[in-house]
C-alpha positions as CSV (number, residue, x, y, z in Angstrom):
1,M,114.8,-14.5,154.1
2,C,118.0,-14.0,151.8
3,G,117.5,-15.4,148.0
4,I,120.1,-17.4,145.7
5,V,120.1,-17.7,142.1
6,G,122.6,-19.6,140.1
7,A,122.8,-20.9,136.6
8,V,125.5,-22.7,133.8
9,S,124.4,-22.4,130.5
10,T,125.4,-22.0,127.0
11,R,123.3,-18.9,126.5
12,N,123.6,-15.4,128.5
13,I,122.2,-16.3,131.8
14,V,122.2,-12.9,133.4
15,P,118.4,-12.3,132.4
16,V,117.5,-15.5,134.2
17,L,119.5,-14.6,137.1
18,V,117.9,-11.3,137.4
19,Q,114.5,-12.7,137.0
20,G,114.9,-14.9,139.6
21,L,115.5,-12.1,142.0
22,E,112.5,-10.2,140.9
23,R,110.6,-13.4,141.9
24,L,112.1,-13.5,145.6
25,E,111.3,-9.7,146.2
26,Y,108.6,-10.7,148.3
27,R,110.9,-12.0,151.0
28,G,112.2,-8.4,151.6
29,Y,115.9,-7.5,151.1
30,D,117.9,-4.3,151.3
31,S,120.8,-5.1,149.1
32,C,121.1,-7.3,145.9
33,G,123.6,-8.4,143.2
34,V,124.8,-10.8,140.5
35,A,128.1,-11.9,139.4
36,V,129.3,-13.8,136.2
37,Y,132.3,-15.1,134.4
38,A,132.6,-13.2,131.6
39,Q,134.7,-13.8,128.3
40,D,137.5,-11.4,127.5
41,G,138.7,-12.7,123.9
42,A,141.9,-13.0,123.9
43,H,142.7,-12.4,127.2
44,G,140.6,-15.3,128.5
45,G,137.8,-14.6,131.2
46,G,137.4,-13.1,134.8
47,L,134.8,-12.3,137.3
48,R,132.2,-9.4,136.6
49,R,129.6,-8.2,139.3
50,A,127.2,-5.4,139.8
51,R,125.3,-4.7,143.4
52,S,123.0,-2.3,144.7
53,T,121.4,-1.6,147.7
54,S,118.4,-0.7,145.8
55,R,115.8,-2.5,144.3
56,V,116.5,-5.2,141.5
57,S,115.1,-3.0,139.0
58,E,118.0,-0.6,139.5
59,L,120.3,-3.9,139.7
60,I,119.1,-4.4,136.2
61,E,119.9,-0.9,134.8
62,Q,123.3,-1.5,136.1
63,V,123.8,-4.8,134.3
64,A,122.5,-3.2,131.3
65,S,124.9,-0.5,131.3
66,G,127.8,-2.3,132.3
67,Q,127.2,-4.9,130.2
68,V,127.5,-7.6,132.5
69,Q,126.7,-10.8,130.8
70,G,128.1,-14.5,130.8
71,T,127.3,-18.1,130.4
72,L,127.9,-18.8,134.3
73,G,126.6,-17.0,137.2
74,I,124.9,-16.5,140.7
75,A,122.8,-13.6,141.8
76,H,121.7,-12.8,145.4
77,T,119.3,-10.6,147.7
78,R,120.4,-9.8,151.0
79,W,118.7,-8.9,154.2
80,A,121.1,-7.2,156.7
81,T,120.1,-6.9,160.2
82,H,122.7,-5.2,162.0
83,G,124.4,-1.8,160.7
84,A,123.5,0.0,157.5
85,P,123.1,-2.1,154.3
86,A,126.3,-1.0,151.8
87,V,127.2,-2.2,148.8
88,H,130.6,-3.8,150.1
89,N,128.6,-6.0,152.1
90,A,126.3,-7.0,149.3
91,H,126.7,-10.4,147.7
92,P,128.0,-11.9,145.4
93,H,131.4,-12.0,147.3
94,F,135.1,-12.6,145.5
95,S,137.8,-13.9,147.2
96,H,141.0,-11.8,147.7
97,G,144.2,-13.9,147.6
98,P,147.5,-13.2,149.1
99,G,149.3,-10.6,146.9
100,A,146.3,-9.6,145.1
101,D,145.6,-5.6,145.0
102,A,142.2,-6.3,146.8
103,H,140.9,-2.8,145.1
104,Q,142.2,-3.4,141.8
105,R,141.7,-6.9,141.1
106,A,139.4,-9.7,142.2
107,G,140.4,-13.2,142.9
108,R,139.1,-16.3,141.3
109,I,136.3,-17.3,143.5
110,A,132.7,-15.7,143.5
111,L,130.1,-16.9,146.2
112,V,126.4,-16.4,147.6
113,H,125.7,-17.6,150.9
114,N,122.4,-17.9,153.0
115,G,122.8,-18.5,156.8
116,I,124.9,-17.9,159.2
117,I,128.6,-19.0,160.1
118,E,129.5,-19.4,164.0
119,N,133.2,-19.9,163.2
120,H,133.8,-17.3,161.1
121,D,135.7,-15.0,163.6
122,E,138.3,-17.9,164.1
123,L,138.3,-18.5,160.2
124,R,139.0,-15.0,159.4
125,A,142.0,-14.8,161.9
126,V,143.8,-17.9,160.1
127,L,142.8,-16.5,156.6
128,K,144.4,-12.9,157.7
129,A,147.4,-14.6,158.6
130,K,147.4,-16.1,155.3
131,G,147.4,-12.8,153.8
132,Y,143.8,-12.9,152.5
133,V,142.3,-9.1,152.5
134,F,138.7,-8.7,153.7
135,L,136.6,-6.0,152.2
136,S,133.3,-6.6,154.1
137,Q,131.8,-7.4,157.6
138,T,130.0,-10.2,156.4
139,D,130.8,-14.3,157.1
140,T,130.1,-14.8,153.9
141,E,133.4,-13.5,152.8
142,V,135.2,-15.7,154.9
143,I,133.7,-18.6,153.2
144,A,134.8,-17.2,149.5
145,H,138.4,-16.6,150.9
146,L,138.4,-20.1,152.4
147,V,137.4,-22.2,149.4
148,D,140.0,-20.1,147.5
149,S,142.9,-21.3,150.0
150,L,141.8,-24.9,149.6
151,Y,141.5,-24.7,145.7
152,D,144.0,-26.7,143.7
153,G,142.5,-27.0,140.3
154,D,139.1,-29.0,141.6
155,L,136.4,-26.5,142.7
156,L,134.3,-29.5,144.2
157,E,137.3,-30.7,146.2
158,A,137.8,-27.2,147.5
159,V,134.2,-26.7,148.7
160,K,134.0,-30.3,150.4
161,A,136.9,-29.3,152.2
162,T,135.6,-25.8,153.2
163,V,132.0,-27.4,154.3
164,R,134.0,-29.6,156.6
165,Q,135.4,-26.4,158.3
166,L,132.3,-24.4,158.5
167,H,130.0,-24.6,161.8
168,G,126.6,-23.3,161.5
169,A,123.8,-23.0,158.9
170,Y,124.5,-22.3,155.1
171,A,123.4,-22.6,151.4
172,I,126.4,-21.7,149.0
173,A,126.6,-21.3,145.3
174,V,129.9,-20.5,144.1
175,F,131.9,-20.8,141.1
176,C,135.7,-20.3,139.8
177,K,136.9,-18.5,136.7
178,D,139.4,-21.2,136.5
179,E,136.4,-23.7,135.6
180,P,134.0,-21.6,133.7
181,H,131.2,-23.9,133.1
182,R,131.0,-25.5,136.6
183,L,128.6,-24.3,139.5
184,I,128.9,-26.2,143.1
185,G,126.3,-25.7,145.4
186,A,126.1,-27.2,149.1
187,R,123.6,-27.0,152.0
188,A,123.1,-27.3,155.7
189,G,120.1,-25.6,157.8
190,S,119.3,-23.5,154.7
191,P,117.3,-24.5,151.7
192,L,118.8,-25.1,148.2
193,I,117.5,-26.8,145.4
194,L,118.7,-28.2,141.6
195,G,116.6,-26.8,138.9
196,V,117.2,-29.2,135.8
197,G,116.7,-27.1,132.5
198,K,115.5,-28.3,129.1
199,D,116.8,-30.9,127.2
200,G,119.8,-31.1,130.2
201,Q,121.5,-28.3,128.4
202,E,121.4,-25.9,131.3
203,H,121.1,-26.4,135.2
204,F,120.5,-24.0,138.1
205,L,120.7,-23.6,141.8
206,A,118.3,-21.7,144.0
207,S,117.1,-21.2,147.4
208,D,113.4,-21.5,146.5
209,A,111.8,-22.8,143.4
210,M,109.7,-19.4,142.8
211,A,113.1,-18.3,141.5
212,L,113.4,-20.4,138.5
213,A,109.6,-20.0,137.6
214,G,109.0,-19.9,134.2
215,V,112.7,-21.3,133.4
216,T,112.2,-25.1,134.6
217,D,109.8,-26.8,136.7
218,Q,111.8,-29.9,137.0
219,I,113.3,-29.6,140.5
220,V,115.6,-31.5,142.6
221,Y,115.3,-30.9,146.4
222,L,118.5,-31.2,148.0
223,D,118.9,-32.9,151.6
224,E,120.7,-31.7,154.7
225,G,124.3,-31.9,154.0
226,D,124.5,-32.4,150.3
227,V,126.8,-30.8,147.9
228,V,126.0,-30.4,144.2
229,D,128.5,-30.2,141.1
230,V,126.4,-28.5,138.3
231,Q,127.9,-28.7,134.8
232,L,127.0,-28.0,131.2
233,G,124.9,-31.3,130.4
234,K,125.1,-33.1,133.8
235,Y,125.3,-32.7,137.5
236,W,126.5,-34.8,140.3
237,L,125.2,-34.9,144.1
238,L,127.0,-36.0,147.3
239,D,125.5,-36.4,150.5
240,K,126.5,-35.2,153.9
241,A,129.4,-37.7,154.1
242,H,130.1,-36.7,150.5
243,K,129.4,-40.3,149.1
244,A,127.6,-40.0,145.6
245,V,124.0,-40.1,145.8
246,A,121.9,-42.2,143.1
247,P,119.2,-40.2,141.0
248,A,116.4,-42.5,142.8
249,Q,117.5,-40.9,146.1
250,R,116.9,-37.1,144.9
251,P,114.3,-37.7,142.4
252,V,113.5,-34.9,139.7
253,K,110.0,-33.8,140.8
254,T,107.7,-31.4,138.6
255,V,107.0,-28.2,140.4
256,L,104.5,-25.5,139.3
257,A,106.0,-22.8,141.2
258,H,103.4,-19.9,141.2
259,S,104.7,-18.4,144.0
260,G,107.7,-19.2,146.3
261,A,105.4,-19.5,149.5
262,A,103.2,-22.2,147.7
263,E,105.7,-24.6,147.3
264,L,105.4,-27.6,149.5
265,G,108.9,-29.7,148.1
266,P,109.0,-33.0,149.7
267,Y,106.6,-32.0,152.6
268,R,103.0,-33.0,153.3
269,H,101.6,-29.6,154.5
270,Y,102.8,-26.1,154.8
271,M,103.1,-26.5,158.5
272,Q,105.5,-29.2,158.4
273,K,107.5,-27.3,155.9
274,E,107.5,-24.5,158.3
275,I,108.5,-26.2,161.0
276,F,111.7,-27.9,159.3
277,E,112.5,-24.1,158.1
278,Q,113.2,-23.2,161.6
279,P,116.9,-23.7,161.6
280,R,117.3,-21.3,158.4
281,A,114.6,-19.0,159.9
282,I,116.7,-18.4,163.0
283,A,119.7,-18.2,161.0
284,D,118.2,-15.6,158.8
285,T,117.0,-13.7,161.9
286,L,120.2,-13.4,163.4
287,E,122.3,-12.7,160.1
288,G,124.5,-9.8,160.5
289,V,124.4,-9.8,164.4
290,E,128.0,-9.6,165.6
291,G,127.5,-8.1,168.9
292,I,124.8,-6.7,171.5
293,V,124.4,-3.2,170.3
294,P,120.9,-0.9,170.6
295,E,121.1,-0.4,166.7
296,L,119.9,-3.6,166.2
297,F,116.5,-2.3,167.1
298,D,116.7,0.9,165.0
299,A,116.9,-1.3,161.7
300,Q,113.6,-0.6,159.5
301,A,112.1,1.4,162.1
302,N,110.7,4.9,161.3
303,H,111.4,6.3,164.4
304,A,111.2,10.0,165.1
305,P,114.5,12.0,165.9
306,G,116.0,11.3,169.3
307,S,114.1,8.1,170.0
308,N,117.0,6.0,168.9
309,A,117.3,2.7,171.0
310,A,120.3,3.7,172.7
311,R,118.8,6.7,174.1
312,V,115.2,4.8,174.8
313,F,117.0,1.9,176.9
314,A,118.5,4.0,178.9
315,Q,115.7,6.0,179.7
316,I,113.0,3.2,180.2
317,D,112.4,1.6,183.7
318,S,109.8,-1.1,182.8
319,V,108.6,-3.2,179.8
320,L,104.9,-3.7,178.7
321,I,104.4,-6.5,176.1
322,L,101.4,-6.3,174.2
323,A,100.4,-9.6,171.8
324,C,97.8,-11.9,170.8
325,G,97.7,-15.7,170.7
326,T,100.9,-17.6,170.0
327,S,102.8,-14.1,170.3
328,Y,101.4,-13.6,173.4
329,Y,103.3,-16.9,174.7
330,S,106.5,-15.5,173.2
331,G,105.9,-12.2,175.2
332,C,105.5,-14.5,178.5
333,A,108.7,-16.4,178.0
334,A,110.6,-13.1,177.3
335,K,109.2,-11.7,180.8
336,Y,111.3,-14.6,182.4
337,W,114.4,-13.3,180.4
338,I,113.6,-9.6,180.8
339,E,113.3,-9.7,184.6
340,S,115.9,-12.4,185.3
341,I,118.6,-11.3,183.0
342,A,118.3,-7.4,182.4
343,K,116.4,-7.0,186.2
344,V,113.9,-4.8,184.4
345,P,110.2,-5.0,185.6
346,C,108.1,-6.5,183.0
347,N,104.1,-7.1,182.3
348,V,102.4,-9.0,179.7
349,E,99.1,-8.1,178.5
350,V,96.6,-9.9,176.0
351,A,96.4,-7.1,173.5
352,S,92.4,-7.7,173.0
353,E,91.9,-7.0,176.5
354,Y,94.6,-4.2,177.5
355,R,92.7,-1.1,176.1
356,Y,89.2,-2.4,177.6
357,R,90.5,-2.0,181.2
358,D,91.6,0.6,183.5
359,S,95.5,0.8,183.8
360,V,98.3,2.7,185.1
361,P,100.3,4.3,182.5
362,N,104.1,5.0,183.1
363,P,106.0,7.3,180.5
364,N,109.1,5.5,181.1
365,T,107.8,2.2,180.0
366,L,109.1,0.6,176.7
367,V,106.0,-0.7,174.8
368,V,106.8,-3.9,173.1
369,T,104.2,-5.0,170.6
370,I,104.8,-8.7,169.1
371,T,103.3,-9.8,165.9
372,Q,103.8,-12.2,162.9
373,S,102.1,-9.8,160.3
374,G,102.4,-6.4,161.6
375,E,98.8,-6.2,160.9
376,T,96.8,-7.6,163.5
377,A,94.0,-5.3,164.6
378,D,94.1,-6.1,168.2
379,T,97.6,-5.4,168.9
380,L,97.1,-2.4,166.6
381,A,94.7,-1.1,168.9
382,A,96.3,-1.6,172.2
383,L,99.4,0.1,170.6
384,R,97.4,3.2,169.8
385,H,95.9,3.3,173.1
386,A,99.5,3.0,175.0
387,Q,100.4,5.6,173.2
388,S,97.5,7.7,173.5
389,L,98.3,7.3,177.4
390,G,101.4,8.9,177.1
391,M,103.8,5.7,176.5
392,K,105.9,7.3,173.7
393,H,108.6,4.5,173.6
394,T,107.7,1.8,171.4
395,L,108.9,-1.2,170.0
396,T,107.8,-4.1,167.5
397,I,109.0,-7.6,166.9
398,C,107.6,-8.3,163.7
399,N,108.1,-10.5,160.6
400,V,106.8,-8.0,157.9
401,A,109.2,-4.8,157.2
402,T,106.5,-2.9,155.3
403,S,103.9,-3.7,157.7
404,A,101.7,-0.8,159.9
405,M,103.0,-1.9,163.2
406,V,106.8,-1.3,162.1
407,R,105.5,2.0,160.3
408,E,103.8,3.1,163.9
409,C,106.4,1.8,166.3
410,S,109.4,4.0,166.9
411,L,111.7,0.9,167.0
412,A,111.7,-2.4,165.6
413,Y,113.5,-5.8,165.1
414,V,112.3,-7.5,162.1
415,T,112.2,-11.1,162.0
416,R,113.2,-13.3,159.1
417,A,110.6,-16.3,159.4
418,G,109.7,-16.1,155.6
419,V,106.0,-16.4,154.5
420,E,104.2,-18.4,156.8
421,I,101.2,-20.2,155.2
422,G,100.0,-22.6,157.8
423,V,97.4,-21.0,160.4
424,A,99.3,-22.5,163.5
425,S,102.4,-20.5,163.8
426,T,105.7,-22.2,163.9
427,K,108.7,-20.5,162.7
428,A,107.3,-17.4,163.5
429,F,107.0,-18.1,167.1
430,T,110.8,-18.9,167.2
431,T,112.2,-16.3,165.5
432,Q,109.8,-13.9,167.7
433,L,111.9,-15.7,170.7
434,A,115.0,-14.9,169.0
435,G,114.4,-11.4,168.6
436,L,113.1,-11.2,172.1
437,F,116.0,-12.8,173.6
438,L,118.4,-9.9,171.7
439,L,115.9,-7.2,173.1
440,T,116.6,-8.6,176.5
441,L,120.5,-8.9,176.1
442,C,120.5,-5.2,174.6
443,L,118.4,-3.7,178.0
444,A,120.9,-5.7,180.0
445,Q,123.9,-3.9,178.4
446,A,121.9,-0.6,178.7
447,K,121.7,-1.0,182.4
448,G,124.9,-2.3,182.8
449,R,124.1,-5.5,184.1
450,L,125.9,-7.8,180.8
451,T,129.5,-8.4,180.9
452,D,131.7,-8.8,177.8
453,A,132.0,-12.6,178.9
454,E,128.2,-12.9,179.3
455,E,127.6,-11.2,176.1
456,A,130.2,-13.6,174.3
457,R,128.5,-16.8,175.8
458,H,125.1,-15.6,174.7
459,L,126.1,-14.7,171.1
460,K,128.0,-18.2,170.8
461,A,124.7,-20.0,172.1
462,M,122.5,-18.0,169.8
463,R,124.9,-18.7,166.6
464,H,124.7,-22.2,167.5
465,L,120.6,-22.4,167.7
466,P,120.4,-23.6,163.7
467,A,122.3,-26.5,164.4
468,A,120.8,-27.2,167.6
469,L,117.2,-26.9,166.3
470,Q,118.4,-29.7,163.4
471,A,119.4,-32.2,165.9
472,V,115.8,-31.7,167.7
473,L,113.9,-32.1,164.5
474,A,115.8,-35.5,163.9
475,L,113.7,-36.8,166.9
476,E,110.6,-36.7,164.4
477,P,110.1,-40.4,164.4
478,Q,109.8,-40.6,168.1
479,I,107.3,-37.8,168.2
480,M,105.3,-39.6,165.5
481,A,105.1,-42.8,168.0
482,W,103.5,-40.4,170.7
483,A,101.0,-39.0,168.1
484,D,99.6,-42.2,167.7
485,D,98.6,-42.2,171.0
486,F,97.7,-38.7,171.4
487,A,95.1,-39.4,168.1
488,K,92.9,-41.7,170.3
489,K,92.2,-38.9,173.1
490,E,90.3,-36.1,173.3
491,N,91.9,-34.4,176.1
492,A,95.2,-33.6,177.3
493,L,97.3,-31.6,179.8
494,F,100.5,-29.9,179.4
495,L,102.9,-28.9,182.6
496,G,105.8,-26.8,182.6
497,R,107.5,-24.7,185.2
498,G,109.4,-21.4,185.2
499,L,110.5,-20.2,181.8
500,H,109.0,-23.5,180.3
501,F,105.4,-22.8,181.5
502,P,105.0,-20.5,178.2
503,I,106.2,-23.1,176.1
504,A,103.8,-25.7,177.6
505,M,101.1,-23.2,176.8
506,E,102.0,-22.7,173.1
507,G,102.2,-26.6,173.1
508,A,98.7,-26.9,174.4
509,L,97.6,-23.9,171.9
510,K,99.3,-26.1,168.6
511,L,97.4,-29.1,169.7
512,K,94.1,-27.5,169.9
513,E,94.4,-25.5,166.9
514,I,94.9,-28.1,164.4
515,T,93.5,-31.5,166.2
516,Y,90.6,-30.1,168.0
517,I,91.7,-32.1,171.0
518,H,90.9,-30.2,174.1
519,A,94.3,-29.3,175.6
520,E,95.3,-27.0,178.7
521,A,98.6,-26.1,180.0
522,Y,99.2,-25.3,183.8
523,A,102.5,-24.1,185.9
524,A,103.5,-27.7,187.2
525,G,103.2,-26.4,190.6
526,E,99.6,-25.7,190.3
527,L,98.7,-29.1,189.5
528,K,97.6,-30.2,193.1
529,H,95.5,-27.1,193.0
530,G,92.7,-28.5,190.9
531,P,93.8,-29.9,187.7
532,L,95.0,-33.0,189.4
533,A,91.1,-34.1,189.4
534,L,91.2,-34.4,185.8
535,V,94.1,-37.1,185.7
536,T,93.0,-40.5,184.6
537,S,94.7,-43.0,182.0
538,E,92.7,-41.3,179.2
539,M,94.5,-37.8,179.9
540,P,97.9,-37.7,178.6
541,V,100.2,-35.3,180.4
542,V,102.8,-33.6,178.5
543,T,105.8,-32.2,180.5
544,V,108.6,-30.0,179.4
545,A,111.6,-31.3,181.9
546,P,114.9,-29.3,181.3
547,N,117.7,-29.7,183.7
548,D,117.3,-26.3,185.5
549,A,116.8,-25.4,189.0
550,L,113.1,-26.6,189.1
551,L,113.8,-30.2,188.0
552,E,113.2,-31.6,191.4
553,K,110.2,-29.9,192.2
554,L,109.0,-31.2,188.5
555,K,109.9,-34.7,189.5
556,S,107.7,-34.4,192.6
557,N,104.6,-33.3,190.2
558,L,105.5,-36.1,187.9
559,H,105.1,-38.6,190.9
560,E,101.8,-37.0,191.4
561,V,100.5,-37.8,188.0
562,R,101.8,-41.2,188.1
563,A,100.0,-42.1,191.6
564,R,97.0,-41.3,190.4
565,G,97.2,-43.6,187.1
566,G,97.9,-40.9,184.8
567,V,100.0,-41.4,181.5
568,L,103.1,-38.8,181.0
569,Y,105.0,-38.1,178.0
570,V,108.0,-36.2,179.2
571,L,110.8,-34.2,177.0
572,A,113.6,-34.4,179.1
573,D,117.1,-33.3,179.0
574,A,119.8,-36.2,178.7
575,D,121.0,-35.6,182.4
576,T,117.7,-35.6,184.0
577,R,117.8,-39.2,185.2
578,I,114.2,-39.6,184.0
579,D,113.9,-42.8,182.6
580,S,110.9,-44.5,180.6
581,G,108.8,-46.9,181.9
582,E,104.8,-48.2,182.4
583,G,102.8,-45.2,182.1
584,L,106.0,-42.7,181.5
585,H,107.2,-42.1,178.0
586,V,110.4,-40.3,177.6
587,I,111.9,-38.6,174.7
588,R,115.5,-37.2,175.3
589,M,116.5,-33.8,173.8
590,P,119.8,-33.5,172.2
591,E,121.3,-31.1,174.5
592,H,120.7,-28.7,177.2
593,Y,120.5,-25.3,176.3
594,G,120.2,-22.7,179.3
595,E,118.2,-19.6,178.8
596,L,117.4,-20.5,175.2
597,S,115.9,-23.9,176.1
598,P,112.6,-22.7,174.9
599,L,113.5,-22.6,171.6
600,L,114.4,-26.1,171.3
601,H,111.7,-27.7,173.8
602,V,108.9,-26.0,171.7
603,V,109.9,-28.0,168.1
604,P,108.7,-31.4,169.5
605,L,105.5,-29.9,170.8
606,Q,104.9,-28.4,167.1
607,L,105.6,-31.7,165.9
608,L,103.4,-33.7,168.5
609,A,100.5,-31.4,167.1
610,Y,101.2,-31.7,163.7
611,H,101.3,-35.4,163.5
612,T,98.5,-36.1,165.5
613,A,96.5,-33.9,163.3
614,C,97.9,-36.1,160.5
615,A,96.7,-39.2,162.4
616,R,93.2,-37.7,163.0
617,G,92.6,-36.4,159.4
618,T,92.3,-32.9,160.1
619,D,92.9,-30.2,157.6
620,V,96.4,-29.2,159.2
621,D,96.9,-25.8,157.2
622,K,93.3,-24.6,157.5
623,P,91.9,-25.6,160.8
624,R,88.3,-24.8,160.9
625,N,87.2,-21.2,162.4
626,L,90.8,-19.8,162.4
627,A,92.3,-17.5,159.7
628,K,96.0,-16.7,159.5
629,S,95.8,-12.9,159.9
630,V,93.4,-11.4,162.5
631,T,92.9,-8.1,160.9
632,V,89.6,-7.7,162.8
633,E,88.7,-7.3,166.3
């Protein structure tokens, strides 16, 4: 949930930059900073910055006392996941080129960045060999040095060359002291917008239109892969192939930014926007995760002395997950991971039921609550009930760092889905899965069941998730064709096996919530134990079909449906050898993703529900009878 603000102007732009950061404070952050090109009279100009691990208000005091001012600048709010936030990790970052005394003189590049760079280790090694000095543990500093290494008098060309080497998700804003009236932005997997100033004499970059509220309401939404060259009185846009973009292709829109969460941008509904924000949300949630360490779950938690994650993970012998609705299904998926990878017994309970039945408490259980808001009444009540039974080891996966759930649990992993307005949860679900997978790996490590090679493999796969999700989102046109069929139906079945059964349940829930089509999910092996009686040509059957150990069993379930005249809609991995035919519609997923496959397979199900709801004309973002945050029992 990091925030970017940048500007080039003829006036001192610092007040606009820090005001933008204030408007982005709702996202949450643990450090902030601002950097400018400052004129030094006869000595030319240089880079100046102020950074803080306190609030933006403290940064404003720094800026005033240090007389940081300039007509070109960038600012940033950062929320670190791993390790204690520190000033040296805060953005903006400066380049420190070969031969420079890094502690005395900054280089020529200043840069801010949202997202995660998957290949930063390889790039760091190359840059170190060239003499670049690293003063932080961030992947962002790698980008700043890389731009510097490729700079030959034209910042746009340097940035174009840089982004060709970056693997992962990013939104960047960068300037160079040698070109004091130029600001370059680029995005892939993370949002970035261009703000057109009054009379075109100043222009802005931001991660959210809210940052520019009161400054400009003229917004250009950058597309995936775009690069923008912002100068005084003019700007140019390049597409992902670095070809010039005509103004009509990226029109200026009037946006009344009352709050960052309220900006739809180019989307029809908040749910659609939030589905497409998932690459960025996952990248933000994983930002700073350099290795599998228990300290990941110490962050943001108000735990008592002696209850740190390393100690707790070593002591516990089982896991109990408490959650409701969509969060419950993420917990069901986590059960497969925890038992197969960490080899720790795991139970998942519907929070609203748990405290109203007799259970057998175990003081060595790790009680895990999952909640988007951190204020869900049923889940809070279930947590307190577990604590009253003597289960003191508690951990939450939550999207709001200041919530009651984070305060009441001894450990926490705060996801960074950002504000989610649509009632039907999407990005909160996938970020919960990301946090739960990290928990699984930490438990496996604590129990001596995770080798270094396995850790490296899992981390590599997680860093690739934003790019993989972007490829899945590209399937939207095919899913829209399915939605036209579903809009005419009143019932549907969803099937999955193993780890993907909870994903089938989540898909059915999404369809129910916003289309009002009755939908049920079953473990595919249960089809012949009753649900097969419902199968007709009027009962579409959605099947999640990854290429895993249960594929052949799943294929036999598909044959059962076809033999009864049922119509199948299959989300299949490329190598499953399931082909479209009469009564069998297949969409091929871009790649098989192993244990993390649920995060990819759920996205087409979200899109199916969304487009079916659009076709039926329902209120997508505010379905009848439902509320976003359930704070009553």
